[in-house]
RODO-2510 file (C-alpha; in nm, 4 decimals, decimal comma):
residues 214
     n   res          X          Y          Z
     1     m     0,6229     2,5015     5,2120
     2     r     0,3695     2,4400     4,9343
     3     v     0,1173     2,1572     4,9528
     4     v    -0,1371     2,0115     4,7122
     5     i    -0,4428     1,8400     4,8620
     6     a    -0,6605     1,5821     4,6842
     7     e    -0,9743     1,4990     4,8844
     8     d    -1,3253     1,4560     4,7483
     9     l    -1,5160     1,5348     5,0701
    10     a    -1,5657     1,9103     5,0757
    11     l    -1,5780     1,9438     5,4555
    12     l    -1,2621     1,7415     5,5081
    13     r    -1,0864     1,9204     5,2212
    14     d    -1,1748     2,2587     5,3727
    15     g    -1,0596     2,1393     5,7136
    16     l    -0,7234     2,0291     5,5740
    17     i    -0,6814     2,3638     5,3986
    18     r    -0,7459     2,5562     5,7193
    19     l    -0,5302     2,3296     5,9329
    20     l    -0,2303     2,3384     5,7021
    21     r    -0,2538     2,7121     5,6434
    22     d    -0,2805     2,7743     6,0172
    23     t     0,0366     2,5710     6,0752
    24     g     0,2515     2,7523     5,8205
    25     f     0,1900     2,5707     5,4921
    26     e     0,0972     2,7359     5,1631
    27     v    -0,1898     2,5420     5,0062
    28     a    -0,1121     2,5723     4,6359
    29     a    -0,4181     2,3728     4,5290
    30     a    -0,6981     2,1662     4,6828
    31     v    -0,8810     1,9428     4,4361
    32     d    -1,1391     1,6644     4,4408
    33     g    -1,0275     1,4331     4,1599
    34     p    -0,7248     1,2509     4,0191
    35     e    -0,6939     1,4451     3,6924
    36     a    -0,7086     1,7787     3,8734
    37     f    -0,4463     1,6472     4,1169
    38     l    -0,2039     1,5546     3,8385
    39     e    -0,2563     1,8959     3,6759
    40     a    -0,1915     2,0715     4,0087
    41     v     0,1302     1,8750     4,0621
    42     e     0,2575     1,9693     3,7168
    43     e     0,1651     2,3333     3,7651
    44     h     0,2796     2,3929     4,1221
    45     r     0,5521     2,1303     4,1835
    46     p     0,4588     2,1172     4,5540
    47     d     0,6872     2,0324     4,8435
    48     v     0,4382     1,7714     4,9651
    49     c     0,0974     1,6305     4,8702
    50     v    -0,1835     1,5013     5,0920
    51     v    -0,4038     1,2600     4,8970
    52     d    -0,7055     1,0413     4,9698
    53     v    -0,7024     0,6898     4,8233
    54     r    -1,0609     0,6847     4,6992
    55     l    -1,1411     0,9630     4,4559
    56     p    -1,4000     1,0013     4,1766
    57     p    -1,5230     0,8582     3,9524
    58     t    -1,5291     0,5041     4,0996
    59     f    -1,4035     0,5803     4,4529
    60     t    -1,1760     0,2768     4,4594
    61     d    -0,8052     0,3466     4,4144
    62     e    -0,7955     0,6514     4,1851
    63     g    -0,6010     0,8547     4,4395
    64     l    -0,3239     0,5987     4,4733
    65     r    -0,3005     0,5483     4,0984
    66     a    -0,2718     0,9240     4,0538
    67     v     0,0038     0,9388     4,3163
    68     v     0,2022     0,6615     4,1464
    69     a     0,1659     0,8443     3,8141
    70     a     0,2686     1,1761     3,9709
    71     r     0,5827     1,0234     4,1228
    72     r     0,6761     0,8778     3,7864
    73     s     0,6621     1,2228     3,6285
    74     v     0,8114     1,3998     3,9327
    75     p     1,0556     1,1488     4,0871
    76     g     1,0767     1,1763     4,4639
    77     l     0,7569     1,3805     4,4975
    78     p     0,6732     1,3651     4,8715
    79     v     0,3237     1,2255     4,9254
    80     l     0,1211     1,1508     5,2361
    81     i    -0,1737     0,9173     5,1768
    82     l    -0,4603     0,9862     5,4154
    83     s    -0,7313     0,7235     5,3871
    84     q    -0,9908     0,5090     5,5603
    85     y    -0,8700     0,2073     5,3678
    86     v    -0,5627    -0,0036     5,2973
    87     e    -0,5432    -0,0560     4,9220
    88     q    -0,2808    -0,3137     4,8319
    89     l    -0,2111    -0,3044     4,4597
    90     y    -0,0748     0,0470     4,4095
    91     a     0,0162     0,1135     4,7737
    92     a     0,2796    -0,1600     4,7599
    93     e     0,4430     0,0130     4,4636
    94     l     0,4253     0,3498     4,6365
    95     l     0,5812     0,2277     4,9614
    96     s     0,8573     0,0212     4,8049
    97     d     0,9906     0,2425     4,5256
    98     g     1,2368     0,4115     4,7633
    99     r     1,2122     0,7570     4,6037
   100     g     1,1616     1,0478     4,8390
   101     g     0,9241     1,1023     5,1299
   102     v     0,6169     0,8854     5,1617
   103     g     0,3464     0,8361     5,4226
   104     y     0,0319     0,6286     5,4685
   105     l    -0,2024     0,7189     5,7548
   106     l    -0,5487     0,5874     5,8355
   107     k    -0,7993     0,8673     5,8923
   108     d    -0,9671     0,7050     6,1910
   109     r    -0,6307     0,6565     6,3663
   110     v    -0,5209     1,0204     6,3355
   111     s    -0,6129     1,1416     6,6826
   112     d    -0,3733     1,4332     6,7313
   113     v    -0,3516     1,7392     6,5049
   114     a     0,0088     1,8116     6,6025
   115     d     0,1126     1,4550     6,5144
   116     f    -0,0565     1,4837     6,1748
   117     v     0,1167     1,8132     6,0959
   118     a     0,4481     1,6627     6,2085
   119     a     0,3864     1,3693     5,9723
   120     v     0,3278     1,6069     5,6797
   121     r     0,6523     1,7899     5,7589
   122     q     0,8430     1,4629     5,7975
   123     v     0,7268     1,3385     5,4575
   124     a     0,8065     1,6768     5,2991
   125     a     1,1601     1,6446     5,4373
   126     g     1,2043     1,3074     5,2666
   127     g     1,1148     1,0884     5,5632
   128     t     0,8440     0,8313     5,6235
   129     a     0,5178     0,8487     5,8178
   130     l     0,3619     0,5048     5,8090
   131     d     0,0704     0,3792     6,0152
   132     p     0,1955     0,0520     6,1673
   133     e    -0,1437    -0,1208     6,1493
   134     a    -0,2036    -0,0258     5,7870
   135     v     0,1399    -0,1134     5,6593
   136     a     0,1623    -0,4376     5,8558
   137     r    -0,1545    -0,5572     5,6820
   138     l    -0,0295    -0,4269     5,3492
   139     l     0,3236    -0,5609     5,3262
   140     l     0,3823    -0,8041     5,6087
   141     p     0,1179    -1,0778     5,6030
   142     g     0,2132    -1,3672     5,8298
   143     a     0,5016    -1,1818     5,9932
   144     p     0,6620    -1,3631     6,2870
   145     e     0,5638    -1,2689     6,6416
   146     d     0,8935    -1,0853     6,6965
   147     p     1,0355    -0,9915     6,3542
   148     l     1,3155    -0,7960     6,5233
   149     g     1,4293    -1,0906     6,7341
   150     a     1,7399    -1,1522     6,5205
   151     l     1,8706    -0,7966     6,5637
   152     t     2,1170    -0,6754     6,8255
   153     r     2,0391    -0,3822     7,0537
   154     r     2,2569    -0,1522     6,8404
   155     e     2,0921    -0,2719     6,5186
   156     r     1,7495    -0,1961     6,6661
   157     q     1,8750     0,1473     6,7625
   158     v     1,9963     0,2121     6,4073
   159     l     1,6669     0,0818     6,2656
   160     a     1,4694     0,3155     6,4935
   161     l     1,6656     0,6112     6,3543
   162     m     1,6089     0,4835     6,0002
   163     a     1,2355     0,4889     6,0767
   164     e     1,2674     0,8610     6,1507
   165     g     1,3796     0,9116     5,7903
   166     r     1,7473     0,9717     5,8757
   167     s     2,0301     0,8996     5,6335
   168     n     2,3290     0,6834     5,7239
   169     g     2,5364     0,9975     5,7737
   170     a     2,2799     1,1492     6,0082
   171     i     2,2558     0,8250     6,2067
   172     a     2,6350     0,8112     6,2360
   173     a     2,6435     1,1666     6,3696
   174     q     2,3660     1,0894     6,6189
   175     l     2,5420     0,7781     6,7523
   176     g     2,8948     0,9179     6,7325
   177     v     3,0312     0,6495     6,5014
   178     s     3,1565     0,6378     6,1427
   179     s     2,9319     0,6154     5,8380
   180     s     3,1002     0,2875     5,7406
   181     a     3,0012     0,1421     6,0781
   182     i     2,6392     0,2387     6,0133
   183     e     2,6550     0,0831     5,6671
   184     k     2,7637    -0,2448     5,8269
   185     h     2,4785    -0,2239     6,0769
   186     v     2,2294    -0,1551     5,7964
   187     h     2,3470    -0,4595     5,6004
   188     a     2,3223    -0,6669     5,9187
   189     i     1,9673    -0,5382     5,9674
   190     f     1,8717    -0,6414     5,6140
   191     k     2,0181    -0,9880     5,6758
   192     g     1,8527    -1,0236     6,0157
   193     l     1,5127    -0,9268     5,8754
   194     g     1,5463    -1,1593     5,5760
   195     l     1,5523    -0,8816     5,3160
   196     p     1,7704    -0,9855     5,0208
   197     p     1,8524    -0,7428     4,7388
   198     s     1,5536    -0,6942     4,5093
   199     e     1,4688    -0,4847     4,2052
   200     q     1,1000    -0,4870     4,3033
   201     h     1,1282    -0,3598     4,6618
   202     h     1,3354    -0,1017     4,8480
   203     r     1,4958    -0,2818     5,1428
   204     r     1,5325     0,0289     5,3580
   205     v     1,1585     0,1003     5,3373
   206     r     1,0737    -0,2661     5,4038
   207     a     1,3024    -0,2635     5,7093
   208     v     1,1279     0,0471     5,8424
   209     v     0,7878    -0,1125     5,7805
   210     t     0,8953    -0,4195     5,9762
   211     y     1,0123    -0,2022     6,2653
   212     l     0,6861    -0,0050     6,2766
   213     a     0,4738    -0,3197     6,2576
   214     a     0,6692    -0,4713     6,5466
***
């Protein structure tokens, strides 16, 4: 599984290279800037990318802007954002476009190497790996105390499996029911969480974000 890393801190970049190589990944490129990242994506077409938010030259949101641009040119490109910060403008677009695997982890909350590697693999497989604290602040300001209160036990169970990145078919197989039954549960989840159809946001991702924040 090939990975491209974009991290400006040399020590952290080297640590990520060693960690990912030691756990079975092929590091196709490890760069320190947004332009080099976009070039590496075009050249290597990686299975997953690990990208810091703040890259040169201004160290604000260059990494996120580069990721959004990369996913426009390579739809569904799996990307795991690894950052010390929650940047709202481009992160909202990244998390709500609904195309392929996506993750957003805060560096100071990654306390277990195995969990981090599992998150990279989950994103590469098309799933999500979202830090509840980061995403709650990003997309759910003023959320109710119990945003899942309107859901039934079965709907919460389906939503938990959605949060693992599973498709409706995979959830149906896990629960031993039909795919049409899961589709009904998913629509009920959207209704219970107050997520109407929208061209700006992907309801499945928003539902997962709500579950993780809760």
